[in-house]
VOLO-259029 format. One record per atom (N, C-alpha, C): z, y negated, x negated; residue in three letters; atom name. Coordinates in steps of 0.05 Angstrom, whole numbers, plus 5000, padded with zeros to 4 digits. Layout:
<rs>
up,north,east,type,atom
Z,Y,X,Ala,CA
...
</rs>
This chain:
<rs>
up,north,east,type,atom
5166,5290,4977,Met,N
5162,5264,4990,Met,CA
5155,5267,5019,Met,C
5168,5253,5036,Ser,N
5163,5256,5065,Ser,CA
5135,5245,5071,Ser,C
5121,5259,5089,Pro,N
5094,5249,5097,Pro,CA
5095,5224,5113,Pro,C
5119,5216,5122,Ala,N
5121,5193,5139,Ala,CA
5127,5167,5124,Ala,C
5134,5170,5099,Ala,N
5141,5145,5084,Ala,CA
5143,5152,5054,Ala,C
5143,5132,5038,Ile,N
5148,5136,5010,Ile,CA
5178,5143,5008,Ile,C
5184,5164,4993,Ser,N
5212,5173,4992,Ser,CA
5229,5153,4978,Ser,C
5255,5153,4985,Arg,N
5274,5135,4973,Arg,CA
5288,5148,4950,Arg,C
5273,5159,4931,Thr,N
5284,5172,4908,Thr,CA
5284,5153,4885,Thr,C
5296,5161,4863,Arg,N
5299,5144,4839,Arg,CA
5271,5134,4831,Arg,C
5269,5108,4828,Gly,N
5244,5096,4819,Gly,CA
5223,5092,4841,Gly,C
5229,5102,4865,Gln,N
5210,5099,4887,Gln,CA
5222,5085,4911,Gln,C
5247,5077,4910,Ala,N
5260,5065,4933,Ala,CA
5246,5039,4940,Ala,C
5238,5038,4965,Met,N
5225,5014,4975,Met,CA
5247,4995,4984,Met,C
5248,4971,4973,Ala,N
5268,4952,4980,Ala,CA
5264,4942,5008,Ala,C
5285,4940,5024,Ser,N
5284,4930,5051,Ser,CA
5295,4902,5052,Ser,C
5283,4883,5065,Ser,N
5293,4856,5066,Ser,CA
5289,4844,5093,Ser,C
5306,4825,5099,Thr,N
5304,4810,5124,Thr,CA
5306,4781,5118,Thr,C
5286,4763,5125,Pro,N
5262,4771,5138,Pro,CA
5243,4786,5120,Pro,C
5222,4798,5131,Arg,N
5204,4814,5115,Arg,CA
5189,4795,5095,Arg,C
5180,4808,5074,His,N
5165,4793,5054,His,CA
5140,4780,5066,His,C
5134,4756,5058,Val,N
5110,4743,5067,Val,CA
5086,4751,5049,Val,C
5091,4753,5023,Ala,N
5070,4760,5004,Ala,CA
5076,4787,4991,Ala,C
5054,4801,4984,Leu,N
5056,4827,4970,Leu,CA
5036,4827,4948,Leu,C
5043,4839,4925,Ala,N
5025,4841,4903,Ala,CA
5028,4868,4889,Ala,C
5007,4877,4875,Ala,N
5008,4903,4861,Ala,CA
4991,4902,4837,Ala,C
5000,4917,4817,Phe,N
4985,4922,4792,Phe,CA
4983,4952,4787,Phe,C
4960,4960,4777,Glu,N
4957,4988,4768,Glu,CA
4947,4986,4739,Glu,C
4962,4999,4721,Leu,N
4957,4996,4692,Leu,CA
4950,5022,4679,Leu,C
4935,5021,4658,Ser,N
4925,5045,4645,Ser,CA
4946,5059,4627,Ser,C
4966,5044,4618,Thr,N
4987,5056,4602,Thr,CA
5015,5051,4613,Thr,C
5032,5070,4608,Ile,N
5059,5069,4619,Ile,CA
5075,5046,4605,Ile,C
5071,5044,4579,Ser,N
5086,5024,4564,Ser,CA
5079,4996,4574,Ser,C
5054,4990,4578,Thr,N
5046,4964,4588,Thr,CA
5056,4960,4616,Thr,C
5056,4981,4632,Gly,N
5066,4979,4659,Gly,CA
5095,4971,4661,Gly,C
5111,4982,4643,Val,N
5140,4975,4642,Val,CA
5143,4946,4634,Val,C
5127,4937,4614,Ile,N
5128,4909,4606,Ile,CA
5121,4891,4629,Ile,C
5099,4898,4643,Val,N
5090,4881,4666,Val,CA
5112,4880,4687,Val,C
5124,4903,4694,Ala,N
5145,4903,4714,Ala,CA
5168,4885,4706,Ala,C
5176,4887,4680,Asp,N
5198,4871,4670,Asp,CA
5191,4841,4672,Asp,C
5167,4833,4664,Gln,N
5160,4805,4665,Gln,CA
5157,4795,4694,Gln,C
5146,4812,4711,Val,N
5144,4804,4740,Val,CA
5172,4798,4751,Val,C
5191,4815,4745,Ala,N
5219,4812,4755,Ala,CA
5232,4788,4743,Ala,C
5226,4782,4718,Lys,N
5240,4760,4704,Lys,CA
5227,4732,4710,Lys,C
5202,4732,4719,Thr,N
5188,4707,4724,Thr,CA
5198,4692,4749,Thr,C
5203,4707,4770,Ala,N
5211,4695,4796,Ala,CA
5227,4714,4812,Ala,C
5239,4704,4833,Ala,N
5257,4720,4850,Ala,CA
5240,4737,4870,Ala,C
5229,4759,4860,Val,N
5214,4777,4876,Val,CA
5229,4804,4878,Val,C
5222,4819,4898,Asp,N
5233,4846,4901,Asp,CA
5213,4866,4890,Asp,C
5222,4882,4871,Ile,N
5206,4904,4860,Ile,CA
5208,4927,4880,Ile,C
5185,4933,4892,Leu,N
5185,4954,4913,Leu,CA
5177,4981,4902,Leu,C
5162,4981,4880,Phe,N
5153,5006,4868,Phe,CA
5146,5001,4839,Phe,C
5157,5016,4821,Ala,N
5151,5012,4792,Ala,CA
5156,5038,4778,Ala,C
5135,5053,4773,Glu,N
5138,5079,4760,Glu,CA
5111,5091,4752,Glu,C
5112,5110,4734,Pro,N
5088,5124,4725,Pro,CA
5076,5140,4748,Pro,C
5050,5142,4750,Val,N
5036,5158,4770,Val,CA
5014,5174,4756,Val,C
5006,5195,4768,Ser,N
4985,5212,4757,Ser,CA
4958,5196,4759,Ser,C
4941,5198,4739,Pro,N
4943,5214,4714,Pro,CA
4951,5196,4690,Pro,C
4976,5190,4687,Gly,N
4986,5174,4665,Gly,CA
4983,5144,4668,Gly,C
4982,5135,4693,Lys,N
4980,5106,4698,Lys,CA
5008,5096,4705,Lys,C
5010,5070,4709,Phe,N
5036,5058,4718,Phe,CA
5029,5038,4740,Phe,C
5045,5038,4762,Val,N
5040,5021,4785,Val,CA
5065,5004,4790,Val,C
5060,4978,4794,Val,N
5081,4959,4802,Val,CA
5073,4946,4828,Val,C
5091,4947,4848,Val,N
5087,4934,4874,Val,CA
5111,4916,4878,Val,C
5106,4891,4886,Phe,N
5129,4873,4891,Phe,CA
5122,4854,4913,Phe,C
5144,4843,4925,Gly,N
5140,4825,4948,Gly,CA
5160,4802,4947,Gly,C
5156,4783,4965,Gly,N
5174,4760,4967,Gly,CA
5160,4736,4978,Gly,C
5172,4712,4975,Pro,N
5159,4688,4984,Pro,CA
5133,4683,4969,Pro,C
5114,4668,4981,Val,N
5088,4665,4969,Val,CA
5089,4653,4941,Val,C
5105,4631,4937,Gly,N
5106,4618,4911,Gly,CA
5116,4636,4889,Gly,C
5138,4651,4895,Glu,N
5149,4669,4876,Glu,CA
5131,4692,4869,Glu,C
5118,4704,4889,Val,N
5100,4726,4884,Val,CA
5076,4717,4868,Val,C
5066,4693,4875,Thr,N
5043,4682,4860,Thr,CA
5049,4678,4831,Thr,C
5073,4667,4825,Ala,N
5081,4662,4797,Ala,CA
5084,4688,4782,Ala,C
5097,4708,4794,Ser,N
5100,4733,4781,Ser,CA
5074,4748,4778,Ser,C
5056,4745,4797,Tyr,N
5029,4757,4795,Tyr,CA
5014,4746,4772,Tyr,C
5014,4720,4769,Arg,N
5000,4707,4746,Arg,CA
5011,4717,4720,Arg,C
5037,4719,4718,Lys,N
5050,4729,4693,Lys,CA
5042,4757,4688,Lys,C
5042,4774,4709,Gly,N
5034,4802,4706,Gly,CA
5006,4805,4696,Gly,C
4988,4789,4707,Glu,N
4960,4789,4699,Glu,CA
4957,4783,4669,Glu,C
4971,4762,4660,Ser,N
4969,4754,4632,Ser,CA
4981,4775,4613,Ser,C
5002,4788,4621,Val,N
5015,4808,4605,Val,CA
4999,4834,4605,Val,C
4988,4842,4628,Gly,N
4973,4867,4631,Gly,CA
4947,4867,4615,Gly,C
4934,4844,4615,Gly,N
4909,4842,4600,Gly,CA
4889,4864,4604,Gly,C
4879,4875,4583,Ala,N
4858,4895,4584,Ala,CA
4867,4921,4596,Ala,C
4894,4925,4598,Asn,N
4904,4950,4610,Asn,CA
4906,4950,4640,Asn,C
4898,4927,4652,Leu,N
4898,4926,4682,Leu,CA
4874,4941,4693,Leu,C
4879,4961,4709,Leu,N
4858,4977,4722,Leu,CA
4851,4965,4749,Leu,C
4871,4955,4763,Asp,N
4866,4944,4790,Asp,CA
4890,4925,4796,Asp,C
4885,4906,4813,Arg,N
4906,4887,4820,Arg,CA
4902,4876,4848,Arg,C
4923,4865,4860,Leu,N
4921,4855,4887,Leu,CA
4943,4835,4892,Leu,C
4935,4813,4906,Ile,N
4956,4795,4916,Ile,CA
4948,4789,4945,Ile,C
4968,4791,4963,Leu,N
4964,4785,4991,Leu,CA
4984,4763,4998,Leu,C
4975,4738,4997,Pro,N
4994,4716,5003,Pro,CA
5006,4717,5031,Pro,C
4991,4727,5050,Gln,N
5001,4730,5077,Gln,CA
4998,4759,5086,Gln,C
5014,4776,5075,Cys,N
5013,4805,5080,Cys,CA
5021,4810,5109,Cys,C
5006,4827,5123,His,N
5013,4835,5150,His,CA
5039,4849,5150,His,C
5058,4842,5168,Pro,N
5085,4854,5167,Pro,CA
5085,4884,5171,Pro,C
5065,4895,5185,Asp,N
5064,4924,5189,Asp,CA
5059,4939,5164,Asp,C
5048,4926,5143,Val,N
5044,4940,5117,Val,CA
5072,4948,5106,Val,C
5090,4929,5105,Leu,N
5117,4934,5095,Leu,CA
5131,4955,5113,Leu,C
5128,4952,5139,Ala,N
5141,4971,5157,Ala,CA
5132,5000,5152,Ala,C
5106,5003,5148,Ala,N
5095,5030,5143,Ala,CA
5105,5040,5116,Ala,C
5105,5023,5096,Leu,N
5115,5031,5069,Leu,CA
5145,5040,5071,Leu,C
5160,5027,5088,Glu,N
5189,5032,5089,Glu,CA
5195,5054,5110,Glu,C
5174,5064,5124,Gly,N
5179,5086,5143,Gly,CA
5189,5077,5169,Gly,C
5183,5052,5177,His,N
5193,5041,5202,His,CA
5173,5041,5225,His,C
5149,5052,5220,Ala,N
5129,5052,5241,Ala,CA
5137,5072,5263,Ala,C
5140,5062,5287,Gln,N
5149,5079,5309,Gln,CA
5132,5074,5334,Gln,C
5137,5089,5355,Gly,N
5123,5086,5380,Gly,CA
5105,5110,5385,Gly,C
5094,5110,5410,Glu,N
5077,5132,5417,Glu,CA
5051,5133,5401,Glu,C
5040,5156,5397,Gly,N
5015,5159,5383,Gly,CA
4992,5148,5398,Gly,C
4972,5137,5384,Gly,N
4948,5126,5397,Gly,CA
4928,5148,5403,Gly,C
4907,5141,5416,Glu,N
4887,5161,5424,Glu,CA
4868,5169,5401,Glu,C
4869,5153,5380,Ala,N
4852,5160,5356,Ala,CA
4868,5156,5331,Ala,C
4862,5172,5311,Leu,N
4874,5169,5284,Leu,CA
4853,5160,5264,Leu,C
4860,5141,5248,Gly,N
4843,5132,5226,Gly,CA
4855,5140,5200,Gly,C
4839,5151,5181,Val,N
4849,5158,5155,Val,CA
4832,5144,5134,Val,C
4845,5129,5116,Ile,N
4831,5115,5095,Ile,CA
4842,5124,5069,Ile,C
4826,5134,5051,Glu,N
4834,5145,5025,Glu,CA
4821,5129,5003,Glu,C
4837,5120,4983,Thr,N
4827,5104,4961,Thr,CA
4834,5116,4935,Thr,C
4823,5106,4913,Asp,N
4828,5117,4887,Asp,CA
4848,5100,4871,Asp,C
4860,5079,4884,Ala,N
4879,5062,4870,Ala,CA
4899,5050,4889,Ala,C
4923,5046,4880,Val,N
4945,5035,4897,Val,CA
4938,5008,4908,Val,C
4929,4988,4892,Pro,N
4923,4962,4904,Pro,CA
4902,4964,4926,Pro,C
4883,4981,4923,Ala,N
4862,4984,4944,Ala,CA
4874,4996,4969,Ala,C
4893,5014,4966,Thr,N
4907,5026,4990,Thr,CA
4921,5004,5006,Thr,C
4935,4987,4992,Leu,N
4950,4965,5005,Leu,CA
4930,4945,5018,Leu,C
4908,4939,5004,Leu,N
4888,4921,5016,Leu,CA
4876,4933,5041,Leu,C
4870,4959,5040,Ala,N
4859,4973,5064,Ala,CA
4878,4971,5088,Ala,C
4903,4976,5083,Ala,N
4923,4975,5104,Ala,CA
4925,4946,5116,Ala,C
4926,4927,5099,Asp,N
4928,4899,5108,Asp,CA
4904,4890,5124,Asp,C
4880,4897,5114,Lys,N
4855,4890,5127,Lys,CA
4853,4903,5154,Lys,C
4861,4929,5155,Ala,N
4860,4943,5181,Ala,CA
4878,4930,5202,Ala,C
4903,4924,5193,Ala,N
4922,4913,5212,Ala,CA
4915,4885,5221,Ala,C
4900,4870,5205,Lys,N
4892,4843,5212,Lys,CA
4866,4843,5229,Lys,C
4852,4865,5230,Thr,N
4827,4867,5244,Thr,CA
4829,4874,5273,Thr,C
4848,4892,5279,Ala,N
4850,4902,5307,Ala,CA
4879,4909,5312,Ala,C
4887,4911,5337,Pro,N
4915,4917,5344,Pro,CA
4922,4947,5341,Pro,C
4918,4957,5317,Ile,N
4925,4985,5311,Ile,CA
4954,4986,5301,Ile,C
4964,5010,5298,Arg,N
4991,5014,5287,Arg,CA
4988,5029,5260,Arg,C
4998,5017,5239,Leu,N
4999,5030,5213,Leu,CA
5021,5051,5215,Leu,C
5014,5076,5210,Arg,N
5034,5097,5213,Arg,CA
5046,5106,5186,Arg,C
5029,5110,5166,Val,N
5037,5120,5140,Val,CA
5021,5106,5118,Val,C
5034,5098,5097,Ile,N
5021,5090,5073,Ile,CA
5033,5106,5050,Ile,C
5017,5121,5036,Arg,N
5026,5137,5014,Arg,CA
5013,5128,4988,Arg,C
5028,5125,4967,Leu,N
5018,5114,4942,Leu,CA
5021,5134,4919,Leu,C
4999,5143,4909,Ala,N
4996,5154,4882,Ala,CA
5009,5181,4876,Ala,C
5036,5183,4878,Asn,N
5049,5207,4868,Asn,CA
5043,5231,4886,Asn,C
5038,5253,4872,Asn,N
5030,5278,4885,Asn,CA
5003,5276,4898,Asn,C
4988,5256,4891,Leu,N
4961,5251,4902,Leu,CA
4940,5247,4880,Leu,C
4947,5254,4856,Gly,N
4929,5249,4834,Gly,CA
4923,5220,4829,Gly,C
4942,5203,4836,Gly,N
4938,5174,4832,Gly,CA
4924,5160,4855,Gly,C
4916,5175,4875,Lys,N
4903,5163,4898,Lys,CA
4923,5152,4918,Lys,C
4914,5140,4940,Gly,N
4931,5131,4961,Gly,CA
4917,5134,4987,Gly,C
4932,5135,5009,Phe,N
4919,5137,5035,Phe,CA
4935,5122,5057,Phe,C
4922,5116,5079,Val,N
4934,5103,5102,Val,CA
4927,5119,5127,Val,C
4947,5124,5144,Tyr,N
4943,5134,5171,Tyr,CA
4948,5111,5190,Tyr,C
4930,5107,5209,Leu,N
4934,5087,5229,Leu,CA
4924,5098,5256,Leu,C
4935,5088,5278,Asp,N
4925,5097,5304,Asp,CA
4924,5075,5324,Asp,C
4911,5081,5346,Gly,N
4907,5061,5368,Gly,CA
4884,5071,5385,Gly,C
4872,5053,5400,Thr,N
4849,5062,5416,Thr,CA
4825,5069,5398,Thr,C
4807,5084,5408,Val,N
4784,5092,5392,Val,CA
4769,5067,5381,Val,C
4764,5048,5399,Ser,N
4748,5024,5390,Ser,CA
4764,5008,5369,Ser,C
4790,5005,5373,Asp,N
4806,4990,5354,Asp,CA
4807,5004,5327,Asp,C
4811,5030,5327,Val,N
4813,5045,5302,Val,CA
4786,5044,5288,Val,C
4764,5047,5302,Asn,N
4738,5045,5290,Asn,CA
4734,5018,5276,Asn,C
4742,4997,5290,Ala,N
4739,4970,5279,Ala,CA
4756,4966,5254,Ala,C
4781,4976,5256,Ala,N
4799,4972,5233,Ala,CA
4790,4988,5209,Ala,C
4781,5013,5213,Val,N
4772,5029,5191,Val,CA
4747,5017,5178,Val,C
4729,5008,5195,Ala,N
4704,4996,5184,Ala,CA
4710,4971,5167,Ala,C
4729,4955,5177,Ala,N
4736,4930,5161,Ala,CA
4750,4938,5135,Ala,C
4767,4958,5135,Ala,N
4780,4967,5111,Ala,CA
4760,4978,5091,Ala,C
4741,4994,5101,Arg,N
4721,5005,5083,Arg,CA
4705,4983,5069,Arg,C
4698,4963,5084,Ala,N
4683,4940,5072,Ala,CA
4699,4925,5052,Ala,C
4725,4922,5058,Ala,N
4743,4907,5040,Ala,CA
4747,4920,5013,Ala,C
4750,4947,5013,Ile,N
4757,4960,4988,Ile,CA
4733,4970,4972,Ile,C
4709,4970,4984,Gly,N
4685,4976,4970,Gly,CA
4685,5001,4953,Gly,C
4680,4999,4927,Pro,N
4678,5023,4910,Pro,CA
4704,5038,4906,Pro,C
4726,5027,4914,Arg,N
4752,5041,4912,Arg,CA
4756,5061,4934,Arg,C
4738,5061,4953,Leu,N
4740,5080,4976,Leu,CA
4733,5108,4966,Leu,C
4750,5127,4973,Val,N
4745,5156,4968,Val,CA
4733,5168,4993,Val,C
4746,5163,5016,Asp,N
4737,5174,5041,Asp,CA
4751,5159,5064,Asp,C
4739,5160,5088,Ala,N
4751,5148,5111,Ala,CA
4740,5161,5136,Ala,C
4756,5165,5156,Thr,N
4747,5178,5180,Thr,CA
4763,5169,5204,Thr,C
4752,5173,5228,Val,N
4765,5167,5253,Val,CA
4764,5193,5270,Val,C
4788,5202,5279,Ile,N
4790,5226,5295,Ile,CA
4800,5219,5323,Ile,C
4784,5223,5343,Ala,N
4792,5218,5370,Ala,CA
4808,5241,5381,Ala,C
4829,5235,5397,Arg,N
4845,5255,5411,Arg,CA
4856,5276,5391,Arg,C
4869,5266,5370,Leu,N
4881,5284,5351,Leu,CA
4901,5303,5364,Leu,C
4899,5328,5357,Ala,N
4917,5348,5368,Ala,CA
4946,5341,5363,Ala,C
4963,5343,5384,Glu,N
4991,5335,5381,Glu,CA
5005,5351,5359,Glu,C
4999,5376,5357,Ser,N
5012,5393,5337,Ser,CA
5005,5383,5309,Ser,C
4981,5372,5305,Val,N
4974,5361,5279,Val,CA
4988,5334,5275,Val,C
4988,5317,5295,Arg,N
5001,5291,5293,Arg,CA
5030,5295,5286,Arg,C
5044,5315,5297,Asp,N
5072,5319,5292,Asp,CA
5076,5326,5262,Asp,C
5056,5338,5249,Arg,N
5058,5344,5221,Arg,CA
5052,5320,5203,Arg,C
5037,5302,5213,Leu,N
5028,5279,5197,Leu,CA
5048,5256,5197,Leu,C
5059,5250,5221,Tyr,N
5078,5228,5223,Tyr,CA
5095,5230,5248,Tyr,C
</rs>
């Protein structure tokens, strides 16, 4: 999987749409069978785009979907009812920041900022929430969002910008995700050779 984006392999292809999705939602489930049922019901309930639907380590299943607010809300409610006790984490962002989708799809471009922020979580919905909160807090650039696979089920976000903006964005994300936070840091003047390896 490329460090710059979620790979477009079977079961992981991130759907691209124009205009970008307004709303984004995610479920993380404790069993694969329930996860498949939830994904199926989400897709059948309303016209949403399934962006990610597959098993992740350690034996969980993640569903991420986007679309217009009404459709995403309807599918989210259906997914909640079907997932029941097997829901480990969930998220709905009625007004998702467009940079979240851009980072998921590997479209984040431009010169690197003077500081790098890294936010690591223990669940996919928390990763997406952290990215959205960071982007809405300060004029940072979301560079990479990685979800679950090859990460032991964790997720992380790379973002950059000025030192003050990155500090503000990371602090806001930390507060938003609470106990789902694994670690977060801000690195000023990241070495170019390291940046080239990260994104």
